N, C-alpha and C positions, 0 to 999 in steps of 0.2 A: 449584459455582463458576459465576458468571455469565460468559458468553462476552463478551470485549471486541470491540467493533466499530470498524472504521476505514472511514470514508466518504472515498473518494479522488476527486480531480479536481473539487473544488468551485470554483465561480467566482462564485457569487451569495450575497449576505448572507442571503437567505431560506432558502437551502439549508444554509448553515452553522448557522443558527438551528434549522432542523428537525432536523439531525443532533444538535445539542447537546440539544435538548428530548427527542429519542428515546432518549438515553442513550449515544450514541457516545462511545468513549474516545479516539479519534484522528480528526483531520480532515487530509486531504491536499491539497496544492496541487502542480500539475504544471508543471514548468518544462522543457518540451520542445516546440520550435517546431512539430514535425510532428503533435503531438497535438491533437485537437479540444478537449481539456481544458486546453490551455496557457493560462497566466495571466500577465499583466504584473506586474512587480515591485510597482508602486505599488498595483495592485488587490489583490494578495496581502497586502501590508502592511496595508491597510485591513481586510481580512477577518480577518487574524490578530489584530488588536487587538480584534475583536469576539468572539473565542472565549472562552468562560467559563474561569475558572481550573480546572485539573484535567483539561482535555482537551488531549492532546498535539497540537501543530501540526507536521506533517511536510511536508518539501519533497522532492518526487520529481524526480530528474534522471537523465539518460541519458548516460553517458560524458562528464560535464561536466569542463571544465578548471578549474584553480585560479581563474582569472580569473572564470569563470562562477559558481563556488561562492562566491567572494569577494563578488560582486555580490548573490547571493541572500541570503547570511547577513548582509550589511551592511544590506540593505533590509527584511528580513522577520524579525520576532521568532519564532524557531523552537525546538522542543524535540527535533527529530530530523531526520536526513538519510536519505533512502531512495535507494539507488543501484540503478537498474533497467536498467543496460546490461551491457556485457561487462567491467566493472571486474574487474581481477585481485585476488586476496587482498592483494597488496602495495599496490595502490591503495586498497583499502578501509581498510587500516591507516593509510595516509598521510592520508586524509581524516579519519579518526577522531582522529588526533593533531593535525592542523592546526587543526580547528575546535572541538575540545573538546565535541562534541555526540555523543550516541549515534547509531550508524549501523545502519540496517537494510539488508541486502543481499537483493535479489530473485534467486531462482534458478528457472529454468524447468525443469519436469519433464514429460516425455512417456512415459518408460519407466524401468525399474529402474536402467538404466545412469546415469541423471541424478542419482540419489540420492547418489552419492559427492561431488558438488559441495557438497551441503548439509553434509556432514561437514567438508569443507574450510573453507567460509566461516564456519562457526560458531566457528572458532578465532580469527577476526579481527573479526567483526561483533558488535554487541550483540544484534541480533535477525536472524532470517532469515525472508524471505517466500517461501513455497512457492507458486509460481505455475505456470500452464500454459505450457509452452514454445510460443512463437508459431510459426506456419507459416513455412517458409523464405522465402516471398515476402511476409511481413507487413511493413507499414510501421512498425508500432508494436511495441515489445517487450512490452507489456502492454495491458490494457484492450480485448482483442479479443473478450471474451465467451465464451472457450473454457474448458472444464473438462478435467481429466485424470482418470485412473483413481485415485480416492481410495484404493482397496485397496492401492496401492503404499506407503501410509504406515502401514498396520497394523503395530503393534508397534515402530515407529520411535521412538527416544528421542534427543533432543538436549539438550546442556547449556544451550544458550541458548533464550530464549523464541522461539517461532515463530508465524507467522501464515499462515493458509490463504487463498489467492486463486485466481482463475481460474474464470470462468463462474458465479459465485455470484449467486443471485437471491433475492427474498423467498420464492419457491416451493421452492427446493432447499436453502437454507442450513441448515435444521434437520437434514435428512438428511446433509448434508456434515459437520456437527459430530458427529453420532452415528457416522458412518462412520470418522472420523479421530481423534476425541477432541481436536479443535482447541479451544484455549482462546481463540484470537483469530482473527477473520476480517476480510477486506478486500473491499470491493466498489467498483466504479466504474461500468462500463457496465450492470451489473445493476439499477441504480436510475435508469436514464435512459429518456426517451421518444424521444430522438434522440441521435446522437453528441455528447457534451459537454453535453447538456441534462438536468440532474437533475430528478427529480419528488419533491416533498415527501412525497406519500402513499407512494411506493415506498420512500423513505428510512425513514419511520416503520414501514412493514410489514416491511422487512428487519431493522431493529433489534429489533422485537417478536418476529419468528420466531427470530432468533439468540439472544435472551435468554430464550426460553420454557423 
């Protein structure tokens, strides 16, 4: 089975095109003001319209209010919402019901104690994103270029589809897939030459390595 790739934090048409041409199955747009990958609604709408059919368009938000999500979903044609903050299971269920879109919930992992949250969120989300837990002093909840001990996921089975994230690069993604049996992977900072600045060559290299 080919591994599905998500390229997150896209802000330029050339990078969306590179992701599509390289075989990415998801493209992500970040709506979080403190992120270097934050994108304006109008820009995201234009990029979303350029995404070929069959590639899922995902909006990442962090503890967003209904008003903020209303604005995002009204302006941008989307296929999925990604909740990347401290949203409770109840909030995840509310968002899923309110917008009628599949919801992916990101859960940070640093040690075995964090795995229980994955079991909890899979009961309310359509997918779960297994990410590296950010440092306590981190400004961003994700996209920090950090990995976690992939051995924690050995033998783990969830009822919902899940996606591996956290410190993935073109150089290590094949090993990450072999180590975890991940069928989906997510990358953001790992295909950048500077914070928020994607590189077309790195996008292609990541997708090739993930799908080898």
